[in-house]
PDB file of N, CA, C and O in Angstrom:
ATOM      1  N   UNK A   1     158.520  63.261 146.419  1.00  0.00           N
ATOM      2  CA  UNK A   1     158.677  61.927 146.145  1.00  0.00           C
ATOM      3  C   UNK A   1     160.168  61.599 145.387  1.00  0.00           C
ATOM      4  O   UNK A   1     160.490  62.183 144.353  1.00  0.00           O
ATOM      5  N   UNK A   2     160.835  60.814 145.897  1.00  0.00           N
ATOM      6  CA  UNK A   2     162.038  60.543 145.465  1.00  0.00           C
ATOM      7  C   UNK A   2     162.202  60.230 143.972  1.00  0.00           C
ATOM      8  O   UNK A   2     163.156  60.544 143.259  1.00  0.00           O
ATOM      9  N   UNK A   3     160.911  59.439 143.575  1.00  0.00           N
ATOM     10  CA  UNK A   3     160.824  59.261 141.897  1.00  0.00           C
ATOM     11  C   UNK A   3     160.878  60.585 141.077  1.00  0.00           C
ATOM     12  O   UNK A   3     161.426  60.582 139.974  1.00  0.00           O
ATOM     13  N   UNK A   4     160.323  61.715 141.591  1.00  0.00           N
ATOM     14  CA  UNK A   4     160.227  62.782 140.971  1.00  0.00           C
ATOM     15  C   UNK A   4     161.482  63.346 140.910  1.00  0.00           C
ATOM     16  O   UNK A   4     161.466  64.402 140.277  1.00  0.00           O
ATOM     17  N   UNK A   5     162.591  63.025 141.346  1.00  0.00           N
ATOM     18  CA  UNK A   5     164.001  63.367 140.791  1.00  0.00           C
ATOM     19  C   UNK A   5     164.461  62.813 139.590  1.00  0.00           C
ATOM     20  O   UNK A   5     165.479  63.254 139.058  1.00  0.00           O
ATOM     21  N   UNK A   6     163.742  61.785 139.051  1.00  0.00           N
ATOM     22  CA  UNK A   6     164.346  60.958 138.071  1.00  0.00           C
ATOM     23  C   UNK A   6     164.399  61.842 136.771  1.00  0.00           C
ATOM     24  O   UNK A   6     163.436  62.418 136.264  1.00  0.00           O
ATOM     25  N   UNK A   7     165.739  61.843 136.310  1.00  0.00           N
ATOM     26  CA  UNK A   7     166.156  62.660 135.112  1.00  0.00           C
ATOM     27  C   UNK A   7     166.664  64.036 135.655  1.00  0.00           C
ATOM     28  O   UNK A   7     167.328  64.671 134.835  1.00  0.00           O
ATOM     29  N   UNK A   8     166.535  64.450 136.525  1.00  0.00           N
ATOM     30  CA  UNK A   8     166.959  65.820 137.020  1.00  0.00           C
ATOM     31  C   UNK A   8     168.389  65.844 137.022  1.00  0.00           C
ATOM     32  O   UNK A   8     169.021  64.847 137.372  1.00  0.00           O
ATOM     33  N   UNK A   9     168.965  66.925 136.651  1.00  0.00           N
ATOM     34  CA  UNK A   9     170.489  67.306 137.037  1.00  0.00           C
ATOM     35  C   UNK A   9     170.641  67.751 138.148  1.00  0.00           C
ATOM     36  O   UNK A   9     170.050  68.806 138.381  1.00  0.00           O
ATOM     37  N   UNK A  10     171.405  67.189 139.161  1.00  0.00           N
ATOM     38  CA  UNK A  10     171.416  67.779 140.567  1.00  0.00           C
ATOM     39  C   UNK A  10     173.034  67.891 140.790  1.00  0.00           C
ATOM     40  O   UNK A  10     173.796  66.930 140.688  1.00  0.00           O
ATOM     41  N   UNK A  11     173.349  68.960 141.046  1.00  0.00           N
ATOM     42  CA  UNK A  11     174.766  69.346 141.217  1.00  0.00           C
ATOM     43  C   UNK A  11     174.866  68.738 142.989  1.00  0.00           C
ATOM     44  O   UNK A  11     174.007  68.949 143.845  1.00  0.00           O
ATOM     45  N   UNK A  12     176.120  67.984 143.175  1.00  0.00           N
ATOM     46  CA  UNK A  12     176.250  67.301 144.457  1.00  0.00           C
ATOM     47  C   UNK A  12     177.680  67.100 144.720  1.00  0.00           C
ATOM     48  O   UNK A  12     178.513  66.965 143.824  1.00  0.00           O
ATOM     49  N   UNK A  13     177.940  67.085 145.976  1.00  0.00           N
ATOM     50  CA  UNK A  13     179.265  66.756 146.296  1.00  0.00           C
ATOM     51  C   UNK A  13     179.196  65.111 146.076  1.00  0.00           C
ATOM     52  O   UNK A  13     178.224  64.361 146.166  1.00  0.00           O
ATOM     53  N   UNK A  14     180.877  64.763 145.687  1.00  0.00           N
ATOM     54  CA  UNK A  14     181.029  63.345 145.625  1.00  0.00           C
ATOM     55  C   UNK A  14     180.287  62.170 146.740  1.00  0.00           C
ATOM     56  O   UNK A  14     179.786  61.101 146.392  1.00  0.00           O
ATOM     57  N   UNK A  15     180.359  62.584 147.839  1.00  0.00           N
ATOM     58  CA  UNK A  15     179.595  61.928 148.949  1.00  0.00           C
ATOM     59  C   UNK A  15     178.192  61.486 148.536  1.00  0.00           C
ATOM     60  O   UNK A  15     177.683  60.394 148.786  1.00  0.00           O
ATOM     61  N   UNK A  16     177.652  62.494 147.870  1.00  0.00           N
ATOM     62  CA  UNK A  16     175.956  62.448 147.381  1.00  0.00           C
ATOM     63  C   UNK A  16     175.717  61.605 146.123  1.00  0.00           C
ATOM     64  O   UNK A  16     174.563  61.238 145.899  1.00  0.00           O
ATOM     65  N   UNK A  17     176.734  61.253 145.255  1.00  0.00           N
ATOM     66  CA  UNK A  17     176.861  60.740 144.143  1.00  0.00           C
ATOM     67  C   UNK A  17     175.704  59.606 144.088  1.00  0.00           C
ATOM     68  O   UNK A  17     174.702  59.715 143.381  1.00  0.00           O
ATOM     69  N   UNK A  18     175.966  58.565 144.883  1.00  0.00           N
ATOM     70  CA  UNK A  18     175.403  57.351 144.851  1.00  0.00           C
ATOM     71  C   UNK A  18     173.808  57.530 145.077  1.00  0.00           C
ATOM     72  O   UNK A  18     172.923  57.090 144.342  1.00  0.00           O
ATOM     73  N   UNK A  19     173.650  58.281 146.267  1.00  0.00           N
ATOM     74  CA  UNK A  19     172.331  58.608 146.675  1.00  0.00           C
ATOM     75  C   UNK A  19     171.448  59.306 145.364  1.00  0.00           C
ATOM     76  O   UNK A  19     170.417  58.827 144.893  1.00  0.00           O
ATOM     77  N   UNK A  20     172.012  60.344 144.985  1.00  0.00           N
ATOM     78  CA  UNK A  20     171.338  60.877 143.630  1.00  0.00           C
ATOM     79  C   UNK A  20     171.304  60.087 142.683  1.00  0.00           C
ATOM     80  O   UNK A  20     170.377  60.381 141.929  1.00  0.00           O
ATOM     81  N   UNK A  21     172.011  59.004 142.270  1.00  0.00           N
ATOM     82  CA  UNK A  21     171.948  58.054 141.159  1.00  0.00           C
ATOM     83  C   UNK A  21     170.875  57.119 141.369  1.00  0.00           C
ATOM     84  O   UNK A  21     170.158  56.680 140.471  1.00  0.00           O
ATOM     85  N   UNK A  22     170.776  56.772 142.841  1.00  0.00           N
ATOM     86  CA  UNK A  22     169.774  55.919 143.126  1.00  0.00           C
ATOM     87  C   UNK A  22     168.106  56.367 143.108  1.00  0.00           C
ATOM     88  O   UNK A  22     167.091  55.674 143.185  1.00  0.00           O
ATOM     89  N   UNK A  23     168.278  57.659 142.989  1.00  0.00           N
ATOM     90  CA  UNK A  23     166.786  58.202 142.813  1.00  0.00           C
ATOM     91  C   UNK A  23     166.544  58.605 141.188  1.00  0.00           C
ATOM     92  O   UNK A  23     165.615  59.305 140.787  1.00  0.00           O
ATOM     93  N   UNK A  24     167.445  58.088 140.472  1.00  0.00           N
ATOM     94  CA  UNK A  24     167.400  58.207 139.186  1.00  0.00           C
ATOM     95  C   UNK A  24     167.502  59.636 138.390  1.00  0.00           C
ATOM     96  O   UNK A  24     167.011  59.913 137.296  1.00  0.00           O
ATOM     97  N   UNK A  25     168.325  60.504 139.306  1.00  0.00           N
ATOM     98  CA  UNK A  25     168.787  61.764 138.880  1.00  0.00           C
ATOM     99  C   UNK A  25     170.231  61.482 138.483  1.00  0.00           C
ATOM    100  O   UNK A  25     170.851  60.491 138.870  1.00  0.00           O
ATOM    101  N   UNK A  26     170.784  62.552 137.578  1.00  0.00           N
ATOM    102  CA  UNK A  26     172.053  62.746 137.223  1.00  0.00           C
ATOM    103  C   UNK A  26     172.832  63.401 138.087  1.00  0.00           C
ATOM    104  O   UNK A  26     172.407  64.500 138.443  1.00  0.00           O
ATOM    105  N   UNK A  27     174.021  62.978 138.599  1.00  0.00           N
ATOM    106  CA  UNK A  27     174.759  63.881 139.589  1.00  0.00           C
ATOM    107  C   UNK A  27     175.772  64.648 138.617  1.00  0.00           C
ATOM    108  O   UNK A  27     176.333  64.106 137.664  1.00  0.00           O
ATOM    109  N   UNK A  28     175.917  65.898 138.966  1.00  0.00           N
ATOM    110  CA  UNK A  28     176.749  66.943 138.411  1.00  0.00           C
ATOM    111  C   UNK A  28     177.832  67.294 139.302  1.00  0.00           C
ATOM    112  O   UNK A  28     177.554  67.391 140.497  1.00  0.00           O
ATOM    113  N   UNK A  29     179.029  67.503 138.920  1.00  0.00           N
ATOM    114  CA  UNK A  29     179.973  68.145 139.728  1.00  0.00           C
ATOM    115  C   UNK A  29     180.460  69.213 138.941  1.00  0.00           C
ATOM    116  O   UNK A  29     180.618  69.144 137.722  1.00  0.00           O
ATOM    117  N   UNK A  30     180.766  70.481 139.846  1.00  0.00           N
ATOM    118  CA  UNK A  30     181.214  71.581 139.118  1.00  0.00           C
ATOM    119  C   UNK A  30     181.688  72.451 140.283  1.00  0.00           C
ATOM    120  O   UNK A  30     181.141  72.354 141.382  1.00  0.00           O
ATOM    121  N   UNK A  31     182.725  73.324 140.054  1.00  0.00           N
ATOM    122  CA  UNK A  31     183.309  74.162 141.000  1.00  0.00           C
ATOM    123  C   UNK A  31     182.031  74.883 141.697  1.00  0.00           C
ATOM    124  O   UNK A  31     181.106  75.218 140.957  1.00  0.00           O
ATOM    125  N   UNK A  32     181.940  75.138 143.111  1.00  0.00           N
ATOM    126  CA  UNK A  32     180.951  76.100 143.799  1.00  0.00           C
ATOM    127  C   UNK A  32     180.818  77.332 143.227  1.00  0.00           C
ATOM    128  O   UNK A  32     179.723  77.884 143.336  1.00  0.00           O
ATOM    129  N   UNK A  33     181.939  78.029 142.482  1.00  0.00           N
ATOM    130  CA  UNK A  33     181.963  79.520 142.030  1.00  0.00           C
ATOM    131  C   UNK A  33     180.941  79.561 140.718  1.00  0.00           C
ATOM    132  O   UNK A  33     180.400  80.594 140.325  1.00  0.00           O
ATOM    133  N   UNK A  34     180.774  78.252 140.114  1.00  0.00           N
ATOM    134  CA  UNK A  34     180.016  78.228 139.031  1.00  0.00           C
ATOM    135  C   UNK A  34     178.596  77.768 139.307  1.00  0.00           C
ATOM    136  O   UNK A  34     177.790  77.714 138.378  1.00  0.00           O
ATOM    137  N   UNK A  35     178.282  77.460 140.455  1.00  0.00           N
ATOM    138  CA  UNK A  35     176.936  76.920 140.801  1.00  0.00           C
ATOM    139  C   UNK A  35     175.913  78.089 140.680  1.00  0.00           C
ATOM    140  O   UNK A  35     174.861  77.869 140.081  1.00  0.00           O
ATOM    141  N   UNK A  36     176.111  79.098 141.117  1.00  0.00           N
ATOM    142  CA  UNK A  36     175.036  80.250 141.138  1.00  0.00           C
ATOM    143  C   UNK A  36     174.667  80.404 139.539  1.00  0.00           C
ATOM    144  O   UNK A  36     173.476  80.357 139.232  1.00  0.00           O
ATOM    145  N   UNK A  37     175.569  80.570 138.609  1.00  0.00           N
ATOM    146  CA  UNK A  37     175.306  80.608 137.305  1.00  0.00           C
ATOM    147  C   UNK A  37     174.448  79.550 136.625  1.00  0.00           C
ATOM    148  O   UNK A  37     173.522  79.739 135.836  1.00  0.00           O
ATOM    149  N   UNK A  38     175.003  78.242 137.147  1.00  0.00           N
ATOM    150  CA  UNK A  38     174.396  77.121 136.585  1.00  0.00           C
ATOM    151  C   UNK A  38     172.968  77.017 137.042  1.00  0.00           C
ATOM    152  O   UNK A  38     172.134  76.644 136.217  1.00  0.00           O
ATOM    153  N   UNK A  39     172.589  77.311 138.292  1.00  0.00           N
ATOM    154  CA  UNK A  39     171.348  77.270 138.712  1.00  0.00           C
ATOM    155  C   UNK A  39     170.367  78.226 138.061  1.00  0.00           C
ATOM    156  O   UNK A  39     169.167  78.020 137.882  1.00  0.00           O
ATOM    157  N   UNK A  40     171.110  79.369 137.716  1.00  0.00           N
ATOM    158  CA  UNK A  40     170.394  80.698 137.118  1.00  0.00           C
ATOM    159  C   UNK A  40     169.950  80.161 135.814  1.00  0.00           C
ATOM    160  O   UNK A  40     168.757  80.073 135.522  1.00  0.00           O
ATOM    161  N   UNK A  41     170.905  79.804 135.036  1.00  0.00           N
ATOM    162  CA  UNK A  41     170.548  79.497 133.631  1.00  0.00           C
ATOM    163  C   UNK A  41     169.992  78.111 133.206  1.00  0.00           C
ATOM    164  O   UNK A  41     169.838  77.743 132.042  1.00  0.00           O
ATOM    165  N   UNK A  42     169.656  77.253 134.559  1.00  0.00           N
ATOM    166  CA  UNK A  42     169.048  75.750 134.269  1.00  0.00           C
ATOM    167  C   UNK A  42     169.970  74.925 133.925  1.00  0.00           C
ATOM    168  O   UNK A  42     169.502  73.809 133.698  1.00  0.00           O
ATOM    169  N   UNK A  43     171.241  75.010 133.770  1.00  0.00           N
ATOM    170  CA  UNK A  43     172.246  74.049 133.477  1.00  0.00           C
ATOM    171  C   UNK A  43     172.137  72.814 134.313  1.00  0.00           C
ATOM    172  O   UNK A  43     172.268  71.675 133.866  1.00  0.00           O
ATOM    173  N   UNK A  44     171.868  73.147 135.667  1.00  0.00           N
ATOM    174  CA  UNK A  44     171.569  72.191 136.749  1.00  0.00           C
ATOM    175  C   UNK A  44     170.162  72.423 137.217  1.00  0.00           C
ATOM    176  O   UNK A  44     169.755  73.583 137.271  1.00  0.00           O
ATOM    177  N   UNK A  45     169.344  71.378 137.577  1.00  0.00           N
ATOM    178  CA  UNK A  45     167.970  71.821 138.067  1.00  0.00           C
ATOM    179  C   UNK A  45     168.142  71.828 139.540  1.00  0.00           C
ATOM    180  O   UNK A  45     167.181  72.383 140.072  1.00  0.00           O
ATOM    181  N   UNK A  46     168.917  71.459 140.277  1.00  0.00           N
ATOM    182  CA  UNK A  46     169.061  71.341 141.672  1.00  0.00           C
ATOM    183  C   UNK A  46     170.495  71.004 142.108  1.00  0.00           C
ATOM    184  O   UNK A  46     171.432  70.595 141.423  1.00  0.00           O
ATOM    185  N   UNK A  47     170.425  71.301 143.528  1.00  0.00           N
ATOM    186  CA  UNK A  47     172.059  71.186 143.969  1.00  0.00           C
ATOM    187  C   UNK A  47     171.690  70.819 145.621  1.00  0.00           C
ATOM    188  O   UNK A  47     170.699  71.188 146.252  1.00  0.00           O
ATOM    189  N   UNK A  48     172.630  70.119 146.009  1.00  0.00           N
ATOM    190  CA  UNK A  48     172.573  69.622 147.513  1.00  0.00           C
ATOM    191  C   UNK A  48     174.107  70.364 148.051  1.00  0.00           C
ATOM    192  O   UNK A  48     175.187  70.405 147.461  1.00  0.00           O
ATOM    193  N   UNK A  49     173.722  70.898 149.367  1.00  0.00           N
ATOM    194  CA  UNK A  49     174.652  71.623 150.142  1.00  0.00           C
ATOM    195  C   UNK A  49     174.278  71.881 151.477  1.00  0.00           C
ATOM    196  O   UNK A  49     173.151  71.598 151.883  1.00  0.00           O
ATOM    197  N   UNK A  50     175.234  72.453 152.264  1.00  0.00           N
ATOM    198  CA  UNK A  50     174.711  72.970 153.442  1.00  0.00           C
ATOM    199  C   UNK A  50     173.773  74.015 153.567  1.00  0.00           C
ATOM    200  O   UNK A  50     173.679  74.837 152.656  1.00  0.00           O
ATOM    201  N   UNK A  51     173.075  74.092 154.564  1.00  0.00           N
ATOM    202  CA  UNK A  51     172.033  75.256 154.555  1.00  0.00           C
ATOM    203  C   UNK A  51     172.895  76.522 154.374  1.00  0.00           C
ATOM    204  O   UNK A  51     172.513  77.358 153.555  1.00  0.00           O
ATOM    205  N   UNK A  52     174.163  76.751 155.158  1.00  0.00           N
ATOM    206  CA  UNK A  52     174.753  78.091 155.417  1.00  0.00           C
ATOM    207  C   UNK A  52     175.102  78.449 153.904  1.00  0.00           C
ATOM    208  O   UNK A  52     174.938  79.582 153.451  1.00  0.00           O
ATOM    209  N   UNK A  53     175.642  77.281 153.096  1.00  0.00           N
ATOM    210  CA  UNK A  53     175.985  77.797 151.675  1.00  0.00           C
ATOM    211  C   UNK A  53     175.057  78.574 150.952  1.00  0.00           C
ATOM    212  O   UNK A  53     175.436  79.555 150.313  1.00  0.00           O
ATOM    213  N   UNK A  54     173.596  78.144 151.003  1.00  0.00           N
ATOM    214  CA  UNK A  54     172.641  78.722 150.599  1.00  0.00           C
ATOM    215  C   UNK A  54     172.570  80.313 150.600  1.00  0.00           C
ATOM    216  O   UNK A  54     172.424  80.965 149.566  1.00  0.00           O
ATOM    217  N   UNK A  55     172.691  80.877 151.895  1.00  0.00           N
ATOM    218  CA  UNK A  55     172.796  82.053 152.226  1.00  0.00           C
ATOM    219  C   UNK A  55     174.037  82.949 151.720  1.00  0.00           C
ATOM    220  O   UNK A  55     174.055  83.980 151.047  1.00  0.00           O
ATOM    221  N   UNK A  56     175.004  82.224 152.258  1.00  0.00           N
ATOM    222  CA  UNK A  56     176.535  82.804 152.033  1.00  0.00           C
ATOM    223  C   UNK A  56     176.772  83.066 150.426  1.00  0.00           C
ATOM    224  O   UNK A  56     177.326  84.120 150.115  1.00  0.00           O
ATOM    225  N   UNK A  57     176.456  82.333 149.604  1.00  0.00           N
ATOM    226  CA  UNK A  57     176.682  82.397 148.178  1.00  0.00           C
ATOM    227  C   UNK A  57     175.317  83.025 147.470  1.00  0.00           C
ATOM    228  O   UNK A  57     175.162  82.850 146.261  1.00  0.00           O
ATOM    229  N   UNK A  58     174.375  83.726 148.204  1.00  0.00           N
ATOM    230  CA  UNK A  58     173.204  84.223 147.699  1.00  0.00           C
ATOM    231  C   UNK A  58     172.528  83.263 146.790  1.00  0.00           C
ATOM    232  O   UNK A  58     171.811  83.811 145.953  1.00  0.00           O
ATOM    233  N   UNK A  59     172.572  82.095 146.750  1.00  0.00           N
ATOM    234  CA  UNK A  59     171.668  81.235 145.934  1.00  0.00           C
ATOM    235  C   UNK A  59     170.266  81.347 145.864  1.00  0.00           C
ATOM    236  O   UNK A  59     169.549  80.982 144.933  1.00  0.00           O
ATOM    237  N   UNK A  60     169.933  81.879 146.922  1.00  0.00           N
ATOM    238  CA  UNK A  60     168.218  82.466 147.282  1.00  0.00           C
ATOM    239  C   UNK A  60     167.901  83.576 146.308  1.00  0.00           C
ATOM    240  O   UNK A  60     166.746  83.998 146.262  1.00  0.00           O
ATOM    241  N   UNK A  61     168.842  84.086 145.519  1.00  0.00           N
ATOM    242  CA  UNK A  61     168.358  84.921 144.405  1.00  0.00           C
ATOM    243  C   UNK A  61     167.942  84.327 143.186  1.00  0.00           C
ATOM    244  O   UNK A  61     167.250  84.932 142.368  1.00  0.00           O
ATOM    245  N   UNK A  62     168.309  83.250 143.049  1.00  0.00           N
ATOM    246  CA  UNK A  62     168.067  82.107 141.785  1.00  0.00           C
ATOM    247  C   UNK A  62     167.332  81.026 142.172  1.00  0.00           C
ATOM    248  O   UNK A  62     167.221  80.148 141.316  1.00  0.00           O
ATOM    249  N   UNK A  63     166.739  80.823 143.339  1.00  0.00           N
ATOM    250  CA  UNK A  63     166.103  79.646 143.753  1.00  0.00           C
ATOM    251  C   UNK A  63     164.617  79.972 144.196  1.00  0.00           C
ATOM    252  O   UNK A  63     164.335  81.079 144.655  1.00  0.00           O
ATOM    253  N   UNK A  64     163.729  79.020 144.051  1.00  0.00           N
ATOM    254  CA  UNK A  64     162.483  79.074 144.317  1.00  0.00           C
ATOM    255  C   UNK A  64     162.234  78.218 145.569  1.00  0.00           C
ATOM    256  O   UNK A  64     161.353  78.538 146.368  1.00  0.00           O
ATOM    257  N   UNK A  65     162.996  77.147 145.743  1.00  0.00           N
ATOM    258  CA  UNK A  65     162.729  76.242 146.852  1.00  0.00           C
ATOM    259  C   UNK A  65     163.709  75.724 147.413  1.00  0.00           C
ATOM    260  O   UNK A  65     164.667  75.392 146.714  1.00  0.00           O
ATOM    261  N   UNK A  66     163.734  75.518 148.813  1.00  0.00           N
ATOM    262  CA  UNK A  66     164.556  74.814 149.584  1.00  0.00           C
ATOM    263  C   UNK A  66     164.196  73.518 150.128  1.00  0.00           C
ATOM    264  O   UNK A  66     163.047  73.527 150.569  1.00  0.00           O
ATOM    265  N   UNK A  67     164.770  72.454 150.240  1.00  0.00           N
ATOM    266  CA  UNK A  67     164.138  71.373 150.789  1.00  0.00           C
ATOM    267  C   UNK A  67     165.091  70.667 151.763  1.00  0.00           C
ATOM    268  O   UNK A  67     166.292  70.610 151.495  1.00  0.00           O
ATOM    269  N   UNK A  68     164.610  70.147 152.845  1.00  0.00           N
ATOM    270  CA  UNK A  68     165.468  69.437 153.589  1.00  0.00           C
ATOM    271  C   UNK A  68     165.270  67.987 153.439  1.00  0.00           C
ATOM    272  O   UNK A  68     164.251  67.383 153.770  1.00  0.00           O
ATOM    273  N   UNK A  69     166.381  67.452 152.886  1.00  0.00           N
ATOM    274  CA  UNK A  69     166.385  65.952 152.265  1.00  0.00           C
ATOM    275  C   UNK A  69     167.690  65.357 152.984  1.00  0.00           C
ATOM    276  O   UNK A  69     168.826  65.820 152.872  1.00  0.00           O
ATOM    277  N   UNK A  70     167.300  64.212 153.765  1.00  0.00           N
ATOM    278  CA  UNK A  70     168.349  63.491 154.574  1.00  0.00           C
ATOM    279  C   UNK A  70     169.336  62.611 153.114  1.00  0.00           C
ATOM    280  O   UNK A  70     168.857  61.742 152.386  1.00  0.00           O
ATOM    281  N   UNK A  71     170.428  63.040 153.053  1.00  0.00           N
ATOM    282  CA  UNK A  71     171.356  62.245 152.115  1.00  0.00           C
ATOM    283  C   UNK A  71     172.378  61.517 152.773  1.00  0.00           C
ATOM    284  O   UNK A  71     173.352  61.000 152.225  1.00  0.00           O
ATOM    285  N   UNK A  72     172.115  61.508 153.917  1.00  0.00           N
ATOM    286  CA  UNK A  72     173.262  60.486 154.750  1.00  0.00           C
ATOM    287  C   UNK A  72     174.353  61.288 155.354  1.00  0.00           C
ATOM    288  O   UNK A  72     175.308  60.788 155.949  1.00  0.00           O
ATOM    289  N   UNK A  73     174.133  62.773 155.142  1.00  0.00           N
ATOM    290  CA  UNK A  73     175.209  63.575 155.841  1.00  0.00           C
ATOM    291  C   UNK A  73     174.483  64.577 156.472  1.00  0.00           C
ATOM    292  O   UNK A  73     173.304  64.741 156.158  1.00  0.00           O
ATOM    293  N   UNK A  74     175.031  65.295 157.347  1.00  0.00           N
ATOM    294  CA  UNK A  74     174.290  66.362 158.431  1.00  0.00           C
ATOM    295  C   UNK A  74     173.924  67.674 157.549  1.00  0.00           C
ATOM    296  O   UNK A  74     174.671  68.230 156.744  1.00  0.00           O
ATOM    297  N   UNK A  75     172.735  67.996 157.857  1.00  0.00           N
ATOM    298  CA  UNK A  75     172.375  69.220 157.448  1.00  0.00           C
ATOM    299  C   UNK A  75     172.344  69.375 155.916  1.00  0.00           C
ATOM    300  O   UNK A  75     172.930  70.365 155.479  1.00  0.00           O
ATOM    301  N   UNK A  76     171.932  68.805 155.304  1.00  0.00           N
ATOM    302  CA  UNK A  76     171.800  68.859 153.840  1.00  0.00           C
ATOM    303  C   UNK A  76     170.533  69.455 153.189  1.00  0.00           C
ATOM    304  O   UNK A  76     169.407  69.102 153.537  1.00  0.00           O
ATOM    305  N   UNK A  77     170.750  70.316 152.289  1.00  0.00           N
ATOM    306  CA  UNK A  77     169.569  70.990 151.683  1.00  0.00           C
ATOM    307  C   UNK A  77     169.478  70.692 150.252  1.00  0.00           C
ATOM    308  O   UNK A  77     170.518  70.804 149.603  1.00  0.00           O
ATOM    309  N   UNK A  78     168.501  70.362 149.707  1.00  0.00           N
ATOM    310  CA  UNK A  78     168.442  70.581 148.172  1.00  0.00           C
ATOM    311  C   UNK A  78     167.827  71.746 147.551  1.00  0.00           C
ATOM    312  O   UNK A  78     166.646  72.015 147.773  1.00  0.00           O
ATOM    313  N   UNK A  79     168.477  72.374 146.871  1.00  0.00           N
ATOM    314  CA  UNK A  79     167.852  73.460 146.194  1.00  0.00           C
ATOM    315  C   UNK A  79     167.496  73.339 144.969  1.00  0.00           C
ATOM    316  O   UNK A  79     168.185  72.611 144.255  1.00  0.00           O
ATOM    317  N   UNK A  80     166.317  74.024 144.398  1.00  0.00           N
ATOM    318  CA  UNK A  80     165.836  73.823 143.140  1.00  0.00           C
ATOM    319  C   UNK A  80     165.755  75.150 142.423  1.00  0.00           C
ATOM    320  O   UNK A  80     165.289  76.147 142.975  1.00  0.00           O
ATOM    321  N   UNK A  81     166.163  75.148 141.324  1.00  0.00           N
ATOM    322  CA  UNK A  81     166.112  76.481 140.325  1.00  0.00           C
ATOM    323  C   UNK A  81     164.621  76.774 140.102  1.00  0.00           C
ATOM    324  O   UNK A  81     163.773  75.887 140.194  1.00  0.00           O
ATOM    325  N   UNK A  82     164.330  78.061 139.802  1.00  0.00           N
ATOM    326  CA  UNK A  82     163.048  78.537 139.630  1.00  0.00           C
ATOM    327  C   UNK A  82     162.182  77.982 138.301  1.00  0.00           C
ATOM    328  O   UNK A  82     160.954  77.996 138.215  1.00  0.00           O
ATOM    329  N   UNK A  83     163.007  77.549 137.412  1.00  0.00           N
ATOM    330  CA  UNK A  83     162.510  76.952 136.082  1.00  0.00           C
ATOM    331  C   UNK A  83     162.122  75.532 136.483  1.00  0.00           C
ATOM    332  O   UNK A  83     161.047  75.114 136.053  1.00  0.00           O
ATOM    333  N   UNK A  84     162.800  74.812 137.184  1.00  0.00           N
ATOM    334  CA  UNK A  84     162.382  73.335 137.430  1.00  0.00           C
ATOM    335  C   UNK A  84     161.330  73.455 138.602  1.00  0.00           C
ATOM    336  O   UNK A  84     160.439  72.606 138.600  1.00  0.00           O
ATOM    337  N   UNK A  85     161.325  74.363 139.559  1.00  0.00           N
ATOM    338  CA  UNK A  85     160.197  74.497 140.248  1.00  0.00           C
ATOM    339  C   UNK A  85     158.955  74.687 139.781  1.00  0.00           C
ATOM    340  O   UNK A  85     158.034  74.001 140.222  1.00  0.00           O
ATOM    341  N   UNK A  86     158.714  75.800 138.665  1.00  0.00           N
ATOM    342  CA  UNK A  86     157.665  76.091 138.125  1.00  0.00           C
ATOM    343  C   UNK A  86     157.004  74.802 137.428  1.00  0.00           C
ATOM    344  O   UNK A  86     155.775  74.744 137.390  1.00  0.00           O
ATOM    345  N   UNK A  87     157.735  73.826 136.906  1.00  0.00           N
ATOM    346  CA  UNK A  87     157.534  72.655 136.287  1.00  0.00           C
ATOM    347  C   UNK A  87     156.747  71.672 137.353  1.00  0.00           C
ATOM    348  O   UNK A  87     155.980  70.815 136.913  1.00  0.00           O
ATOM    349  N   UNK A  88     156.955  71.820 138.722  1.00  0.00           N
ATOM    350  CA  UNK A  88     156.502  70.892 139.564  1.00  0.00           C
ATOM    351  C   UNK A  88     154.986  70.819 139.524  1.00  0.00           C
ATOM    352  O   UNK A  88     154.316  71.706 138.995  1.00  0.00           O
ATOM    353  N   UNK A  89     154.503  69.829 140.050  1.00  0.00           N
ATOM    354  CA  UNK A  89     152.952  69.656 140.435  1.00  0.00           C
ATOM    355  C   UNK A  89     152.632  70.551 141.607  1.00  0.00           C
ATOM    356  O   UNK A  89     153.373  70.492 142.588  1.00  0.00           O
ATOM    357  N   UNK A  90     151.561  71.406 141.604  1.00  0.00           N
ATOM    358  CA  UNK A  90     151.074  72.140 142.652  1.00  0.00           C
ATOM    359  C   UNK A  90     151.341  71.684 144.022  1.00  0.00           C
ATOM    360  O   UNK A  90     151.712  72.445 144.916  1.00  0.00           O
ATOM    361  N   UNK A  91     151.109  70.213 144.190  1.00  0.00           N
ATOM    362  CA  UNK A  91     151.289  69.627 145.495  1.00  0.00           C
ATOM    363  C   UNK A  91     152.665  69.836 146.308  1.00  0.00           C
ATOM    364  O   UNK A  91     152.842  70.008 147.514  1.00  0.00           O
ATOM    365  N   UNK A  92     153.659  69.756 145.147  1.00  0.00           N
ATOM    366  CA  UNK A  92     155.023  70.030 145.501  1.00  0.00           C
ATOM    367  C   UNK A  92     155.502  71.382 145.765  1.00  0.00           C
ATOM    368  O   UNK A  92     156.620  71.523 146.261  1.00  0.00           O
ATOM    369  N   UNK A  93     154.673  72.531 145.447  1.00  0.00           N
ATOM    370  CA  UNK A  93     154.985  73.908 145.460  1.00  0.00           C
ATOM    371  C   UNK A  93     154.739  74.396 147.007  1.00  0.00           C
ATOM    372  O   UNK A  93     155.396  75.308 147.509  1.00  0.00           O
ATOM    373  N   UNK A  94     153.933  73.829 147.551  1.00  0.00           N
ATOM    374  CA  UNK A  94     153.369  74.129 148.973  1.00  0.00           C
ATOM    375  C   UNK A  94     154.564  74.538 149.878  1.00  0.00           C
ATOM    376  O   UNK A  94     155.519  73.762 149.857  1.00  0.00           O
ATOM    377  N   UNK A  95     154.646  75.487 150.561  1.00  0.00           N
ATOM    378  CA  UNK A  95     155.646  75.804 151.468  1.00  0.00           C
ATOM    379  C   UNK A  95     155.602  74.983 152.745  1.00  0.00           C
ATOM    380  O   UNK A  95     156.439  75.171 153.629  1.00  0.00           O
TER     381      UNK A  95
END
């Protein structure tokens, strides 16, 4: 549910900032080369990007979940770090 994003720190591209803020989350911008470490350490709770970036940058190594979430741009994925995923209600952990 969009309300579950409230307060989460979500790495996003500038084009997604308004949508992220509209859900009550905090948009975070940082260079892509810093995203892996930020997700791993919990500096950001989630990230939006193209599906291909998830595999090419090996984000799957530090992520627990991938969600197809339409933010108004084609092929957007929301990636959630393991620490944040573990804090979700069981209903949201289903594959």
